[in-house]
C-alpha positions in Angstrom: -8.8 5.7 15.8 -8.9 9.4 14.9 -11.5 10.1 12.1 -9.5 11.6 9.2 -12.6 12.4 7.2 -12.9 16.0 6.3 -15.3 16.4 3.4 -13.7 19.6 2.1 -10.2 18.1 2.1 -11.4 14.8 0.6 -13.1 16.7 -2.2 -10.0 18.7 -2.8 -7.9 15.5 -3.0 -10.3 13.9 -5.5 -10.3 17.0 -7.7 -6.5 17.2 -7.6 -5.8 13.5 -8.2 -8.4 13.0 -10.9 -7.8 16.2 -12.7 -6.1 14.2 -15.5 -9.6 13.2 -16.6 -10.3 16.8 -17.5 -6.9 17.5 -19.1 -6.4 14.3 -21.0 -9.8 12.8 -21.7 -12.2 15.8 -22.1 -14.2 15.0 -19.0 -16.3 17.6 -17.2 -17.5 17.6 -13.7 -21.3 17.0 -13.7 -22.1 16.4 -10.1 -20.6 16.9 -6.6 -22.0 15.6 -3.4 -20.5 16.3 0.0 -22.8 14.6 2.6 -22.8 12.0 4.0 -19.9 11.1 1.8 -18.0 12.8 -1.0 -18.8 11.9 -4.6 -17.7 13.6 -7.8 -18.9 12.5 -11.2 -16.9 13.2 -14.3 -18.4 12.8 -17.8 -17.3 13.0 -21.4 -19.3 12.1 -24.5 -19.1 8.3 -24.0 -18.1 7.7 -20.4 -18.8 8.7 -16.8 -16.5 8.1 -13.8 -17.9 8.5 -10.3 -15.2 8.9 -7.6 -16.3 8.7 -4.0 -15.0 8.4 -0.5 -17.2 6.9 2.2 -16.1 7.8 5.7 -17.9 5.0 7.5 -16.0 2.3 5.5 -13.0 4.6 5.1 -12.9 3.7 1.5 -12.6 5.1 -2.0 -14.6 3.8 -4.8 -14.4 4.4 -8.6 -17.3 3.5 -10.8 -16.8 3.3 -14.5 -20.0 4.0 -16.5 -20.9 3.5 -20.1 -23.4 6.2 -21.1 -26.7 5.0 -22.5 -28.2 7.4 -25.1 -25.8 10.0 -23.8 -27.0 9.7 -20.2 -25.8 8.0 -17.0 -28.0 5.0 -16.5 -29.5 4.2 -13.1 -27.3 2.1 -10.7 -28.5 -1.5 -10.9 -29.7 -2.7 -7.6 -30.9 -6.2 -8.5 -29.0 -7.8 -11.4 -30.7 -10.6 -13.4 -28.8 -13.0 -15.6 -30.1 -11.3 -18.8 -29.5 -7.7 -17.7 -26.9 -5.6 -19.5 -24.7 -3.9 -16.9 -23.3 -0.5 -17.9 -21.2 0.2 -14.9 -18.4 -1.5 -13.0 -16.1 -0.7 -10.1 -12.4 -0.2 -10.8 -11.5 -3.0 -8.4 -13.3 -5.5 -10.7 -11.3 -4.2 -13.7 -8.1 -4.6 -11.6 -8.9 -8.3 -11.1 -8.7 -8.7 -14.8 -5.8 -6.5 -15.7 -3.5 -6.2 -12.8 -1.3 -8.8 -11.3 -2.7 -10.6 -8.2 -0.5 -8.6 -5.9 -1.4 -5.3 -7.5 -5.1 -6.1 -7.3 -4.7 -7.1 -3.6 -2.7 -4.0 -2.8 -5.3 -1.9 -4.5 -8.2 -3.4 -2.6 -6.2 -3.0 0.7 -5.4 0.7 -0.1 -9.0 1.4 -1.2 -10.2 0.8 2.4 -7.7 2.9 4.4 -7.8 5.3 7.2 -5.7 7.6 5.0 -7.9 9.2 2.3 -4.9 10.9 0.7 -3.1 7.7 -0.2 -6.2 5.7 -1.1 -7.4 8.5 -3.5 -4.0 8.9 -5.1 -3.7 5.1 -5.6 -7.2 4.9 -7.2 -6.4 7.7 -9.6 -3.1 6.0 -10.6 -4.9 2.7 -11.1 -7.6 4.3 -13.2 -4.9 6.0 -15.4 -3.0 2.7 -15.8 -5.8 0.2 -16.3 -8.8 2.0 -17.8 -7.5 4.1 -20.7 -9.7 2.2 -23.2 -12.8 2.8 -21.1 -12.0 6.5 -20.7 -11.9 6.8 -24.5 -15.2 5.0 -25.0 -14.0 1.4 -25.7 -16.2 -0.8 -23.5 -15.2 -4.2 -24.9 -13.9 -5.3 -21.5 -17.4 -4.8 -20.0 -18.3 -8.2 -21.5 -15.8 -9.9 -19.2 -16.6 -7.7 -16.2 -20.3 -8.6 -16.7 -19.4 -12.2 -16.3 -17.4 -11.6 -13.2 -20.2 -9.6 -11.5 -22.9 -12.1 -12.4 -20.9 -15.0 -11.1 -20.7 -13.4 -7.7 
């Protein structure tokens, strides 16, 4: 299979598809990484969104983050039952809010040999299912916490 990963093109696709974060939700880009994968972090006063594309797994990921004291908390490596989790992946949110078929389609498209379609689909899902989080309402994180800790 031909490797379709071109870091410059993937970065351009993410910037185009997720531009609505800047236009509609007052997010600013605070970090860009291009090797060994592409990752762009957006942030507003309450929330951060990290969008990345990993070429080895040919997958897009979207991490939704509740800022703690105005900062992006460290990624939790080992989660204990009493730990408060301040970040969740969009696919976990999809399991709560989307129909079973939409969630399955999203998971299948997230790991794709076509970065263009997987990035566009992730942006659309974020826009559809995470508006509360993008505006600083993290009530759903309580349910997401339970999902992640059950795994």
